[in-house]
N, C-alpha and C positions, 0 to 999 in steps of 0.2 A: 428444507426446513423453512417453515413460515415465520415471518417476522412481523412485529407490530407495525402498523402504518406510521405512527409517530417516529419510531426508530428508523424505519425505511426512509422517511423524509429527512431525518437528521443525517443519515448516511449519504443521501443524495446531495445535500447541501455541502457537507465536508468534501465529497468527491469532486464537486464542481469547483470549489475553491482550490483544491489541490491541483487539479488538471489545468485550470487557468494559469496558475502560478508556474507549473512545470513548463507550459508552453511559452511563457515569457522568460523564465530565468533558469530553467533546467533543474532547480532543486528548491525544496521548501522544508523547513523544520517546523512542525506544528505540534502544539500541545492538544491532546485529545482527551477530554474528560467524559467518562462513561458512567453516568449516574446509576444506570441499571445494574452495572457490574461493580459499583463502588471502587472505581479505579481511574487512573489517568496515566497517560503515556506521552512521552516525547517521541515523535516519529519523524524520521528524515526520509524524504522521497527524493530520488534523483533520476532524471530521464534525459536522454540525449546529451550526456555529459561530455566534457573534454576527455579524450581517450588516447592513451599512449601505450603501445605494446600489446602483447597477447596475455590474456588473463586466465588464471586458473578457473576451472569449472565452466569454461566457455562463455563467460560474461561478455556481452556485446554492448556497445554504446546505445543501442535502441532497446535494451532491457530496462526494466524498472527496478532500481535498487531501492529496497525498503530496509531501513534500519530502525529498530526499536531500541532507544537508548537504554543501556543497562541489560539488554536481553540478547539481541542478535541482529545480524544483517545478512541479507541474501538477495541475489539478482533473480528477477522473474520475467519471463517472456510476456509480452503484452498480447501475443497471439492466442494465448490460453488465459481465460479469465474466469473460469468457473472452478476454482480450486477449493478442495475440501478444507475446513478449518483444521483438521488434523495435520495436514501438510504444512500449514503456517506454524502450527505448534511445534512440529519437528524442526523446521528450518530456522524459525525466529525465536523459539522457546517462549512463546506467549500462548495463553489459553483464553482467547477472547473471541467469541462469536461476532461481536460488533466489529472488531478490527478485521476479522476475516472477511466479513461482508463488505466492509469499506475497501479493503485491498482489492477484492474482486471488482468492485464498482469502478475504482480508479483505473484498473487494467482494462476494463471494458470500454470506458470513455476514451482512454488513450488509443485503443485499437480503432475506434470509430473516427478519431480525429486525424 
């Protein structure tokens, strides 16, 4: 799916902020306003978090936990970063192409770092 250059730049800016913060603090809660979709979300990202015990669904400390407040939370591997928006809709109960592209970009940047 092709995306507008302005939206692509906005996603890149958000992803850079998120990844920089994750590398410093392991988590960030960010308010994301998407004018094109007339929506806003509070999204919690957690990566390389403190970990104790074995977790259901095979979640590992080097997975990226994404929680969209009021919708859902799921752990995603950073080794796969080209996920279909439908998968995010299923796991997080959100229907936002912007967020789907953002989540993929964050996962891509984390894999590269």
